[in-house]
C-alpha positions in Angstrom: 30.8 119.1 104.8 30.7 117.1 101.5 33.3 114.4 100.9 35.8 115.0 98.1 34.9 113.3 94.8 36.6 110.2 93.4 38.4 112.4 90.9 39.9 114.5 93.7 41.2 111.3 95.4 42.8 110.2 92.2 44.5 113.5 91.7 45.9 113.3 95.2 47.2 109.8 94.8 48.9 110.9 91.5 50.5 113.8 93.3 51.9 111.5 96.0 53.4 109.2 93.4 55.0 112.0 91.5 56.6 113.5 94.6 57.9 110.0 95.6 59.4 109.5 92.1 61.2 112.9 92.2 62.6 112.1 95.7 64.0 108.8 94.5 65.5 110.4 91.4 67.2 113.0 93.5 68.7 110.4 95.8 69.8 108.2 92.8 71.4 111.3 91.2 73.3 112.0 94.4 74.6 108.5 94.5 75.8 108.7 90.9 77.6 112.0 91.5 79.3 110.6 94.6 80.5 107.5 92.7 81.6 109.4 89.6 83.5 112.0 91.7 86.8 109.9 91.5 87.0 110.9 87.9 87.1 114.5 86.7 87.6 116.4 83.5 91.1 117.6 82.7 89.9 121.3 82.9 89.1 120.7 86.6 92.5 119.2 87.4 95.3 121.4 88.7 97.9 122.2 86.0 101.4 122.3 87.6 103.3 121.4 84.5 103.0 121.0 80.8 101.7 117.5 81.2 98.2 117.4 82.8 98.8 116.6 86.4 96.8 113.7 87.8 94.5 114.3 90.8 94.6 110.6 91.3 92.7 107.2 91.0 92.3 104.5 93.4 92.7 104.6 97.2 96.1 105.3 98.6 96.4 101.7 99.7 94.9 99.1 97.3 95.0 96.4 100.0 92.7 98.4 102.3 90.4 99.9 99.7 86.7 99.8 100.1 85.4 100.9 96.7 81.8 102.0 96.4 79.6 99.7 94.4 78.9 100.5 90.7 75.9 102.7 90.0 75.2 100.5 87.0 77.1 97.6 85.4 75.4 98.1 82.0 76.4 100.4 79.2 74.6 103.8 78.8 71.7 103.3 76.3 72.6 104.7 72.9 76.3 105.0 73.6 78.7 102.4 72.3 81.6 100.7 74.2 85.0 102.4 73.9 87.4 100.9 71.4 91.2 100.6 71.7 91.8 102.8 68.7 90.0 105.8 70.4 91.2 105.5 73.9 94.6 106.8 75.1 95.8 105.7 78.6 98.6 107.6 80.2 100.4 106.7 83.5 101.0 109.8 85.6 103.0 110.5 88.8 103.1 113.5 91.1 106.9 113.9 90.5 109.7 112.6 88.4 112.3 112.3 91.2 111.7 111.2 94.8 114.0 111.8 97.7 114.6 109.3 100.5 111.3 108.6 102.2 109.1 110.2 99.6 106.4 107.9 98.2 105.4 108.0 94.5 101.7 108.8 93.9 100.4 107.0 90.8 97.5 108.2 88.7 95.7 107.6 85.3 94.7 109.9 82.5 92.1 108.8 79.9 91.5 110.5 76.6 88.7 109.7 74.2 90.1 110.6 70.7 87.0 109.1 69.0 84.3 111.0 67.2 81.6 110.0 69.6 80.9 109.4 73.3 81.7 105.9 74.5 81.3 103.9 77.7 83.9 101.9 79.7 84.5 100.3 83.1 86.9 102.4 85.0 86.4 100.7 88.4 89.1 99.4 90.6 88.4 95.9 89.2 89.9 97.0 85.8 92.8 99.1 87.1 96.4 97.8 87.4 99.6 99.7 88.2 102.9 97.9 87.8 106.4 99.2 88.8 109.4 97.7 87.2 113.2 98.2 87.1 114.7 96.7 84.0 113.2 93.2 83.7 112.5 93.1 87.5 108.9 93.6 88.5 108.8 95.3 91.9 105.2 96.1 92.6 101.7 95.4 91.3 98.7 97.2 92.7 96.6 94.1 92.2 98.7 91.8 94.4 97.0 92.8 97.6 93.9 94.5 96.4 90.7 93.7 98.2 87.0 94.1 97.2 87.5 95.4 93.6 84.5 97.1 92.1 83.1 98.2 88.8 82.2 101.7 87.6 80.7 102.2 84.2 81.2 105.8 82.9 80.6 107.6 79.6 83.7 109.3 78.1 82.7 112.3 76.0 84.3 112.5 72.6 87.5 114.6 72.5 87.8 114.9 76.2 90.4 113.9 78.8 89.6 112.8 82.4 92.0 112.0 85.3 91.6 110.0 88.4 91.0 111.8 91.6 92.8 110.0 94.5 96.3 108.6 93.8 97.5 105.0 94.4 100.6 105.3 96.6 103.5 103.0 96.1 105.3 102.4 99.4 108.6 101.6 97.6 108.3 98.0 98.7 108.3 94.7 96.7 104.8 93.4 96.5 103.7 89.7 96.5 100.4 88.0 97.0 102.2 86.0 99.8 103.4 89.1 101.7 100.3 91.3 101.9 100.2 91.0 105.7 103.9 91.2 106.2 105.1 94.0 108.5 108.3 94.4 106.6 108.8 93.9 102.9 112.0 94.4 100.8 112.4 98.1 99.9 113.3 99.3 96.4 116.9 100.7 96.2 117.3 104.4 95.9 120.5 106.3 95.1 119.3 107.4 91.7 117.8 104.1 90.7 115.3 104.2 87.7 111.9 102.7 87.7 109.0 102.6 85.2 105.3 102.8 86.0 102.8 101.1 83.6 99.0 101.2 83.8 96.1 99.4 82.5 92.4 100.2 82.8 89.2 99.0 81.3 91.1 96.5 79.2 93.3 99.2 77.7 97.0 99.4 78.4 99.1 102.6 78.4 101.1 103.0 75.3 104.2 103.9 77.2 105.6 103.9 80.8 106.3 106.7 83.1 109.9 106.9 84.4 110.6 107.9 88.0 113.9 108.1 89.9 114.3 107.2 93.5 117.1 109.0 95.4 
């Protein structure tokens, strides 16, 4: 039997390279989809009220979060960084009033009101939830956060996205000095009013979200 020619060998090597490239691309795509999953379009989120209801953001406990690494810490080629005048950040909660023992779930809604797509970092390293009552700051999500990570995403023009897993406030007073404390001061209920503010990617929410603790 005659041996294959040099041209046949070259074609075979090229085929192996192409197959390997496709396999790597498929794996990379899967990683990107897995990392991007914490953010979804508003049309995918459940609508339980007139206000788009959040499906959530960071892990339920910022102190024990293990965020996935960013798929890429550079901007998407050809897409500019988001600007403050185009981005609307809204704090969302799963309810307006909470009974005794019910824990508020905090989320973020992002809208790109600009005329073109833009990129921004929506990773846990740029997210901050703050709960206040009057001039008293009760809780910050960053006080006991561990291993914050970046996630660069592209926000399409004219669209709204929401976070996918809420951050849960345990109704305690947070402090960088009490992260490992078994018991922390609990926020008074009985109809007390609190306000939730959010910041993400360097953009602050224009207003706060009021909640009532019974």
